[in-house]
C-alpha positions in Angstrom: 1.0 -1.6 7.0 2.3 -1.1 10.3 -0.2 -3.0 12.4 0.4 -4.5 15.7 0.7 -8.4 15.9 0.9 -8.7 12.1 3.2 -11.2 10.4 5.3 -10.0 7.6 7.8 -11.7 5.1 10.3 -9.0 4.5 12.9 -9.0 1.6 15.7 -6.3 1.4 17.9 -6.4 -1.6 21.3 -4.7 -2.5 21.0 -1.9 -4.9 21.5 -3.0 -8.4 21.8 -6.7 -7.1 25.1 -5.6 -5.3 26.6 -7.4 -2.4 25.5 -6.4 1.1 28.0 -8.7 2.8 31.6 -9.3 1.7 32.7 -11.6 4.4 31.6 -13.3 7.7 32.6 -10.3 9.8 30.0 -8.4 7.9 27.4 -11.1 8.6 28.2 -11.3 12.2 28.1 -7.5 12.5 24.7 -7.5 10.9 23.3 -10.4 13.2 24.6 -8.6 16.3 22.7 -5.4 15.1 19.6 -7.6 14.3 19.7 -8.8 18.0 20.0 -5.3 19.4 17.0 -4.2 17.2 15.0 -7.1 18.4 15.8 -6.3 22.1 14.8 -2.4 21.3 11.7 -3.1 19.5 10.2 -6.4 20.9 9.6 -7.8 17.4 9.3 -11.5 16.9 11.7 -13.3 14.5 10.4 -16.7 13.3 12.9 -17.2 10.4 15.8 -15.4 8.7 18.4 -15.9 6.1 21.3 -13.7 5.0 22.2 -14.1 1.3 25.0 -12.5 -0.6 22.9 -9.6 -1.9 19.6 -9.7 -0.1 18.0 -11.0 3.3 14.8 -12.7 4.2 12.9 -12.2 7.5 9.7 -13.7 8.8 8.6 -11.3 11.5 5.6 -10.6 13.9 5.2 -7.0 15.0 4.7 -5.7 18.4 3.9 -2.3 19.9 6.7 -0.7 17.7 6.0 -0.6 13.9 7.8 -2.7 11.4 9.2 0.5 9.7 11.2 1.6 12.8 12.7 -1.7 13.1 13.8 -2.0 9.5 15.1 1.7 9.6 17.4 1.0 12.6 18.6 -2.5 11.0 19.2 -1.5 7.4 20.4 2.2 8.0 22.8 0.9 10.7 24.2 -1.7 8.4 24.5 0.7 5.4 26.5 3.3 7.5 28.7 0.4 8.7 29.2 -1.1 5.1 29.8 2.2 3.5 32.5 3.3 6.1 34.2 0.0 6.2 34.5 -0.3 2.2 35.0 3.5 1.6 31.8 3.8 -0.6 29.0 6.2 -0.7 25.3 6.1 -1.6 22.5 3.8 -1.1 23.5 0.1 -0.2 19.7 -1.3 -0.4 17.4 -1.2 -3.4 14.6 1.3 -2.7 12.4 0.3 0.1 12.4 -3.1 1.5 9.5 -5.4 0.3 7.1 -6.4 3.0 4.3 -9.0 2.4 1.6 -9.3 5.0 1.1 -12.9 5.7 -2.0 -15.0 6.6 -0.2 -16.7 9.4 -2.4 -19.6 10.0 -1.9 -20.4 6.3 1.6 -19.7 5.4 3.7 -19.3 8.6 5.2 -22.7 8.4 5.7 -22.8 4.7 7.6 -19.5 4.9 9.8 -20.7 7.7 10.7 -23.7 5.7 11.2 -21.6 2.4 13.4 -19.0 4.2 15.5 -21.5 5.9 16.3 -23.4 2.8 17.3 -20.4 0.9 21.2 -21.0 1.3 20.7 -24.6 0.2 18.7 -23.6 -2.9 21.2 -21.0 -3.8 24.2 -23.4 -3.5 25.8 -21.6 -0.5 25.6 -25.0 1.3 25.4 -28.3 -0.4 23.3 -30.4 2.0 20.8 -30.3 4.8 23.5 -31.5 7.2 25.8 -28.5 6.2 22.8 -26.1 6.6 22.4 -27.3 10.2 26.0 -25.9 10.9 25.4 -22.6 8.8 25.3 -19.8 11.2 23.6 -17.2 8.9 19.9 -18.4 9.1 17.6 -19.1 11.9 17.7 -22.8 11.2 20.7 -23.4 13.3 19.0 -21.5 16.1 16.1 -23.9 16.0 18.2 -26.9 16.0 20.5 -25.7 18.8 18.6 -24.3 21.6 20.2 -21.1 22.9 22.3 -20.5 19.7 20.4 -17.4 19.0 18.4 -16.7 21.9 16.7 -13.6 20.5 14.8 -15.5 17.9 11.5 -17.4 18.5 12.9 -20.8 18.2 10.9 -22.3 20.8 7.7 -21.1 19.2 8.7 -22.7 15.9 9.5 -25.9 17.5 6.2 -25.9 19.4 4.4 -25.2 15.9 6.0 -28.2 14.6 5.3 -30.9 17.4 3.7 -31.2 20.8 6.1 -33.9 22.0 9.0 -32.5 23.9 11.6 -35.2 23.0 10.6 -35.1 19.3 10.5 -31.5 18.4 13.8 -31.2 16.6 13.3 -34.6 14.9 9.9 -33.3 13.6 11.3 -30.0 12.6 13.9 -31.6 10.5 11.4 -34.1 8.8 9.4 -30.9 8.2 12.3 -29.1 6.6 13.2 -32.1 4.3 9.7 -32.9 3.0 6.8 -30.7 3.9 3.5 -32.5 3.3 1.3 -30.6 5.9 1.3 -27.2 4.3 -0.3 -26.8 0.7 2.2 -26.4 -2.1 2.9 -22.6 -2.8 5.2 -21.4 -5.6 8.4 -19.5 -4.5 7.3 -16.6 -6.7 4.0 -16.3 -4.6 6.0 -16.4 -1.2 8.3 -13.7 -2.6 5.6 -11.5 -4.3 2.4 -12.2 -2.4 -0.9 -13.5 -3.6 -2.5 -10.0 -4.1 -1.7 -6.5 -4.5 -3.9 -4.0 -2.8 -3.9 -0.4 -4.1 -5.7 2.2 -6.1 -6.9 -0.5 -8.6 -8.3 -2.6 -5.6 -7.2 -6.3 -5.3 -5.2 -7.6 -8.2 -2.7 -10.3 -8.7 1.1 -9.6 -9.2 0.8 -10.8 -12.9 -2.2 -8.2 -13.5 0.1 -5.5 -11.9 2.9 -6.2 -14.3 0.6 -6.3 -17.3 -1.0 -3.1 -16.3 2.5 -1.6 -15.4 1.4 -0.7 -12.0 4.2 0.7 -9.8 5.3 -1.6 -7.0 6.0 0.8 -4.3 2.2 2.0 -4.3 0.9 -1.4 -3.7 0.3 -3.4 -0.4 1.3 -6.9 -0.8 -0.7 -9.8 0.8 0.1 -13.5 1.1 -3.1 -15.1 1.9 -6.4 -16.5 0.6 -9.1 -14.1 -1.0 -11.0 -13.7 2.2 -8.0 -12.6 4.0 -7.2 -10.2 1.4 -10.7 -8.7 1.5 -10.4 -8.2 5.3 -7.2 -6.4 4.9 -8.8 -4.2 2.1 -11.7 -3.4 4.1 -9.5 -2.5 7.3 -7.3 -0.2 5.1 -10.4 1.6 3.5 -11.7 2.1 7.0 -8.4 3.7 8.1 -7.7 5.7 5.0 -11.2 6.5 3.7 -13.3 5.6 0.8 -10.2 5.0 -1.4 -6.5 3.9 -1.3 -3.9 6.1 -2.5 -3.8 6.6 -6.2 -0.7 9.0 -6.5 -1.4 10.0 -10.1 -4.9 11.2 -9.1 -3.2 13.0 -5.9 -0.8 14.8 -8.2 -3.6 16.1 -10.5 -5.6 17.2 -7.5 -2.6 19.0 -5.9 -1.8 20.9 -9.1 -5.6 22.1 -9.2 -5.5 23.0 -5.6 -2.4 25.1 -6.1 -3.9 26.7 -9.2 -7.1 27.6 -7.1 -4.9 28.9 -4.3 -2.9 31.2 -6.8 -6.3 32.5 -8.1 -8.1 33.0 -4.9 -5.4 34.4 -2.7 -2.7 35.4 -5.2 -0.2 33.0 -3.6 2.1 31.0 -5.7 3.7 27.6 -4.5 7.0 29.1 -4.2 5.7 31.9 -1.9 3.9 29.1 0.0 6.9 27.0 0.9 9.1 30.2 1.7 6.8 30.5 4.8 5.7 34.0 4.1 3.9 35.6 7.0 1.2 37.6 5.2 -2.5 36.9 5.9 -3.1 35.4 2.6 -0.1 33.2 2.7 -1.3 32.0 6.1 -4.8 31.3 4.8 -3.5 29.5 1.8 -1.2 27.3 4.0 -4.2 26.5 6.2 -6.5 25.7 3.2 -3.9 23.4 1.7 -3.1 21.6 4.8 -6.8 20.9 5.7 -7.6 19.8 2.1 -4.8 17.5 1.7 -4.9 16.0 5.1 -8.8 15.7 5.6 -10.0 15.5 2.0 -7.4 13.7 0.2 -6.3 11.5 3.1 -2.5 12.3 2.9 -0.4 11.8 5.9 1.0 14.9 7.8 4.5 14.0 6.8 3.7 13.8 3.0 1.6 17.1 3.3 4.6 18.7 5.1 7.0 17.8 2.1 4.7 19.7 -0.2 4.2 22.8 1.9 7.6 22.8 3.6 6.2 22.4 7.0 6.7 20.1 10.0 4.0 17.4 10.8 2.8 19.4 13.6 2.9 22.5 11.5 0.6 20.9 9.0 -1.6 19.6 11.9 -1.9 23.0 13.5 -2.5 24.9 10.1 -5.3 22.3 9.2 -7.0 23.0 12.6 -7.0 26.8 12.3 -8.6 26.6 8.8 -12.1 28.0 8.7 -14.1 26.4 6.1 -16.6 28.8 4.3 -19.4 27.7 1.9 -17.4 29.3 -0.9 -14.3 27.2 -0.1 -16.3 24.0 0.7 -17.7 24.3 -2.8 -14.3 24.7 -4.4 -12.7 21.8 -2.5 -15.6 19.6 -3.7 -15.4 20.6 -7.2 -11.7 20.0 -7.3 -11.4 16.7 -5.4 -14.6 15.0 -6.9 -13.6 15.7 -10.6 
């Protein structure tokens, strides 16, 4: 969910629980890259922690989407890491996890949770040692100017209005947080609700129903906040959220119809044949997948072997006849 001014708890894990840092030079290089990505994208960093095989961030997006920020950060580190250690393949496990956060309810709780990660994991043994540990945003909040790119002042201002007591109050908050309702670590890591083709469900229900993780939007918030997000996504994406199983069934039916109607196979279509029939079939598929099924230009392009602009142009050229309108309705509504 790449929305402006949205707060996300982001977690990126090493593939097969493998290490993504082997020494402090790796961590220093990652933090340097993080600073550059913040400068380039204008994203706000409230909290962060580098662990041995995963990283946590609490971020607020600006004009540039979260996906662009994460791509710059993770791809750059993977290239560096693979080159340094003479390895090949993916460094991070699938796509990073992003949880949309109800900031007024969970922002402080997440700052505390993320910054305490090294202590809970035994990387440091005390809060005093955590205050000297350079691989979280905690030290940046305690030591003004240590990490000037992170939103340390904003965090201190959230904790206290008194100029001379902000650090003291922040430390008290880290030691024992009574101002924010208790939330389990699993909820902070997984979210309160998953939003997908099944509507709003809990992470427990998703596991019971064996719903694939990558098809879901994760939300950390109360039910009213979750419903607002649900409504917003429905308004943007149409009357339903993506159901990939349903999409595959409809795409197969559309390809069958295309073959019967124009005599064009999928192989012929993606080979970019220049016959009138193949052009019409390509326009039909582009129009239907984008305008009726709600698929993105990029995803449609992968199916049709077209660029996003090529899909858009083909969809705009399509001439909808009554016969084709009836066929589209029959295929997509069943």
